[in-house]
ZAMARGU-4260 file (C-alpha; in steps of 0.2 Angstrom, whole numbers, plus 5000, padded with zeros to 4 digits):
<rodrens>
0) 5000/5000/5000 | 5007/5017/4995 | 5013/5029/5009 | 5007/5046/5014 | 5020/5058/5021
5) 5017/5073/5033 | 5031/5085/5034 | 5032/5100/5046 | 5042/5115/5044 | 5040/5115/5025
10) 5049/5131/5023 | 5064/5126/5032 | 5080/5119/5026 | 5076/5101/5031 | 5058/5101/5028
15) 5061/5108/5010 | 5074/5094/5008 | 5063/5080/5013 | 5049/5087/5001 | 5062/5088/4987
20) 5068/5070/4991 | 5051/5063/4990 | 5047/5072/4974 | 5063/5068/4965 | 5066/5050/4971
25) 5048/5042/4973 | 5033/5038/4962 | 5015/5040/4966 | 5014/5021/4968 | 5026/5022/4982
30) 5021/5039/4990 | 5004/5045/4985 | 5002/5061/4995 | 5014/5073/5003 | 5006/5084/5016
35) 5016/5099/5020 | 5013/5111/5035 | 5020/5128/5040 | 5015/5143/5050 | 5019/5155/5036
40) 5014/5153/5017 | 5022/5138/5009 | 5034/5141/4995 | 5043/5127/4987 | 5057/5124/4973
45) 5048/5108/4967 | 5030/5105/4961 | 5021/5089/4961 | 5002/5085/4961 | 5005/5074/4977
50) 5010/5090/4988 | 4995/5096/4999 | 4998/5111/5010 | 4990/5113/5027 | 4993/5129/5036
55) 4997/5125/5054 | 5003/5134/5070 | 5010/5120/5081 | 5010/5132/5096 | 4991/5129/5096
60) 4985/5117/5108 | 4982/5099/5102 | 4963/5101/5102 | 4964/5115/5089 | 4977/5106/5079
65) 4966/5090/5078 | 4952/5100/5070 | 4963/5107/5057 | 4973/5091/5054 | 4959/5078/5055
70) 4953/5078/5036 | 4970/5081/5028 | 4980/5069/5039 | 4969/5054/5042 | 4979/5043/5030
75) 4996/5049/5035 | 5008/5034/5037 | 5025/5043/5040 | 5027/5059/5049 | 5043/5070/5049
80) 5045/5084/5062 | 5058/5097/5058 | 5049/5112/5066 | 5057/5125/5078 | 5053/5141/5087
85) 5067/5153/5092 | 5067/5162/5109 | 5082/5172/5115 | 5080/5166/5133 | 5085/5148/5135
90) 5072/5143/5147 | 5059/5150/5136 | 5067/5142/5121 | 5067/5125/5129 | 5049/5126/5135
95) 5042/5132/5118 | 5050/5118/5108 | 5045/5105/5121 | 5027/5111/5119 | 5029/5112/5100
100) 5033/5094/5098 | 5021/5088/5111 | 5006/5097/5103 | 5010/5090/5086 | 5012/5072/5092
105) 4997/5072/5103 | 4986/5078/5088 | 4995/5067/5076 | 4991/5051/5086 | 4972/5056/5086
110) 4970/5060/5068 | 4982/5047/5060 | 4976/5029/5064 | 4987/5021/5050 | 5003/5029/5057
115) 5019/5018/5054 | 5033/5030/5059 | 5036/5047/5067 | 5053/5054/5064 | 5060/5069/5075
120) 5075/5079/5069 | 5086/5086/5083 | 5104/5089/5081 | 5122/5089/5087 | 5116/5100/5102
125) 5109/5084/5109 | 5128/5081/5114 | 5130/5098/5121 | 5143/5102/5108 | 5138/5120/5108
130) 5142/5122/5127 | 5159/5114/5130 | 5171/5102/5123 | 5164/5084/5122 | 5172/5068/5115
135) 5173/5070/5097 | 5166/5062/5086 | 5150/5061/5097 | 5141/5044/5096 | 5123/5040/5098
140) 5126/5027/5112 | 5135/5040/5124 | 5125/5044/5140 | 5117/5061/5140 | 5126/5076/5147
145) 5116/5089/5157 | 5119/5107/5153 | 5116/5122/5163 | 5106/5129/5148 | 5094/5114/5148
150) 5091/5104/5132 | 5074/5103/5124 | 5080/5089/5113 | 5080/5077/5128 | 5062/5081/5132
155) 5056/5080/5114 | 5065/5063/5112 | 5058/5056/5128 | 5040/5061/5124 | 5042/5053/5107
160) 5048/5036/5114 | 5036/5037/5129 | 5021/5039/5117 | 5027/5025/5106 | 5028/5012/5120
165) 5016/4998/5116 | 5011/5005/5100 | 5012/4998/5082 | 5021/5012/5074 | 5040/5015/5076
170) 5050/5031/5080 | 5067/5038/5074 | 5077/5053/5079 | 5089/5061/5066 | 5104/5071/5073
175) 5113/5082/5060 | 5127/5094/5064 | 5129/5111/5055 | 5115/5110/5041 | 5120/5115/5023
180) 5106/5118/5011 | 5094/5130/5003 | 5076/5135/5004 | 5064/5143/4991 | 5065/5160/5001
185) 5081/5165/5011 | 5081/5157/5027 | 5088/5161/5044 | 5100/5148/5052 | 5108/5145/5035
190) 5127/5146/5037 | 5131/5144/5019 | 5121/5159/5014 | 5129/5169/5027 | 5146/5164/5020
195) 5141/5169/5003 | 5136/5186/5008 | 5152/5189/5018 | 5163/5183/5003 | 5154/5193/4990
200) 5155/5209/5001 | 5173/5206/5005 | 5177/5204/4986 | 5168/5220/4982 | 5178/5229/4995
205) 5194/5222/4989 | 5199/5215/5006 | 5204/5198/5012 | 5189/5187/5018 | 5197/5182/5035
210) 5188/5169/5043 | 5179/5176/5059 | 5185/5163/5072 | 5200/5159/5083 | 5216/5149/5080
215) 5209/5133/5089 | 5193/5132/5079 | 5203/5137/5063 | 5216/5123/5065 | 5203/5110/5072
220) 5192/5098/5063 | 5174/5100/5059 | 5160/5092/5049 | 5143/5097/5040 | 5127/5089/5036
225) 5120/5092/5019 | 5101/5094/5019 | 5100/5081/5005 | 5108/5068/5015 | 5097/5072/5030
230) 5082/5069/5019 | 5089/5053/5012 | 5093/5046/5029 | 5077/5052/5037 | 5066/5043/5023
235) 5078/5028/5023 | 5077/5025/5042 | 5058/5028/5043 | 5054/5015/5030 | 5066/5001/5035
240) 5059/4990/5049 | 5076/4985/5055 | 5081/5004/5058 | 5065/5008/5068 | 5066/5014/5086
245) 5084/5021/5083 | 5093/5037/5084 | 5105/5041/5070 | 5118/5055/5068 | 5119/5061/5050
250) 5134/5070/5043 | 5142/5071/5026 | 5155/5058/5029 | 5171/5068/5029 | 5180/5079/5041
255) 5190/5094/5037 | 5200/5109/5044 | 5193/5126/5041 | 5211/5132/5038 | 5210/5123/5021
260) 5192/5123/5018 | 5189/5142/5020 | 5201/5148/5007 | 5193/5135/4995 | 5175/5141/4997
265) 5181/5159/4997 | 5189/5157/4980 | 5173/5148/4973 | 5164/5164/4978 | 5178/5175/4970
270) 5185/5181/4986 | 5202/5181/4993 | 5208/5171/5008 | 5223/5161/5014 | 5227/5146/5024
275) 5240/5156/5032 | 5228/5168/5041 | 5236/5179/5054 | 5226/5181/5070 | 5227/5197/5081
280) 5222/5190/5098 | 5232/5178/5108 | 5229/5159/5106 | 5215/5154/5117 | 5214/5139/5128
285) 5201/5125/5124 | 5185/5128/5132 | 5186/5147/5131 | 5176/5157/5118 | 5185/5170/5107
290) 5182/5179/5090 | 5196/5188/5081 | 5183/5196/5071 | 5164/5198/5075 | 5153/5195/5060
295) 5138/5204/5069 | 5149/5219/5071 | 5156/5218/5054 | 5139/5217/5046 | 5132/5233/5054
300) 5137/5245/5040 | 5138/5233/5025 | 5120/5232/5018 | 5123/5247/5007 | 5138/5237/4999
305) 5127/5222/4997 | 5114/5232/4988 | 5127/5240/4976 | 5133/5222/4972 | 5116/5217/4968
310) 5113/5232/4956 | 5130/5230/4948 | 5127/5212/4944 | 5109/5214/4938 | 5101/5205/4952
315) 5091/5218/4962 | 5079/5204/4969 | 5094/5198/4979 | 5094/5214/4990 | 5082/5206/5002
320) 5093/5192/5005 | 5104/5203/5017 | 5090/5202/5030 | 5093/5183/5031 | 5112/5184/5036
325) 5114/5175/5052 | 5129/5185/5058 | 5126/5183/5077 | 5122/5165/5075 | 5139/5162/5065
330) 5148/5172/5079 | 5141/5160/5092 | 5147/5145/5081 | 5164/5151/5077 | 5169/5157/5094
335) 5171/5139/5100 | 5188/5133/5104 | 5184/5115/5102 | 5180/5103/5088 | 5162/5096/5088
340) 5160/5082/5076 | 5148/5068/5075 | 5151/5049/5071 | 5140/5042/5056 | 5146/5025/5060
345) 5130/5019/5067 | 5120/5023/5051 | 5133/5014/5041 | 5131/4998/5052 | 5113/4998/5049
350) 5116/4999/5030 | 5114/5017/5025 | 5128/5023/5013 | 5125/5041/5010 | 5140/5053/5007
355) 5144/5069/5000 | 5161/5079/4999 | 5159/5094/5011 | 5167/5106/4998 | 5154/5101/4985
360) 5140/5103/4998 | 5145/5121/5001 | 5148/5126/4983 | 5132/5117/4978 | 5123/5127/4990
365) 5131/5143/4983 | 5126/5138/4966 | 5108/5135/4972 | 5107/5152/4979 | 5112/5159/4962
370) 5099/5149/4953 | 5086/5155/4966 | 5092/5173/4963 | 5096/5175/4982 | 5113/5180/4977
375) 5121/5187/4961 | 5131/5175/4949 | 5148/5170/4956 | 5164/5174/4947 | 5176/5161/4953
380) 5194/5165/4957 | 5208/5152/4958 | 5206/5139/4972 | 5219/5135/4985
</rodrens>
């Protein structure tokens, strides 16, 4: 019997990728309907008669959601949750996202009697990689580490597994690291888009595109999670019985040093950078936070430069992209003085074979931004 997907966060990077994956890689005989939800109007880069949009605000209580979901979601077999609400206060952030998922799952279990799987996306922050140094690469079997900031991923996962106990459907949890991808409209939390904006402005100003980080993060090792791989593993795990009731990390499958990756992707965008970058601040100790350059401070007076770039290159519609630069978020990531990688070995043991070169992941995202007219066309310089 053909399957029916329900994808939340349809405008987000992962939600968009799951939709694209199902459209491009499945037939109507396999998946006959793709129900997509979002709080804001849905806009997609793919079109398919199987897609059905349902406007939902998952902050609504379950009873209100049930009324809106009952008709459209009654035949859902596979639900994919990738929604998130942001709050600057960590206590509010944790509470809001715990409720967001609980509201959704409570409603789903009422309206979808044919449910076979519910998959929750969390992330590397499950391991508290954002707080302090942890064993790297982090593995799914490691015990949880408590954080003074709290961690709503724990509550979401516990609610999922508790509600599944004794039921016929299975659960999965998918944990990506830094997500690289695209959306139909410029999206916050998209590091690749922020890099592209930074490189293009540095190029226009004729200055070196220094990586805004510190010596330890520059020299250490990192990994990324391409949204296409996240989608592939998500659908794979949720439809293979032997992978049910499991959590899986998902990363591109390679590790790299920013010292060598940064100049390569800068060159792809036509900017100038070097692997011999000079840092002005003293070398920090692991566990501290430090930035040689703050992107948030750098970006304050650069919007005019960006708009000039867009006009010069015949892409005025890209001016609006500036508002989606995640300057403060990127500062928060690049200020770390420790490596925070995830192991993908568990997914490999279960039979998943997805992989993508991280340079191709980043440059592929740049090309997609150009195609979507979110940035002007790139003029590549020689790569290091």
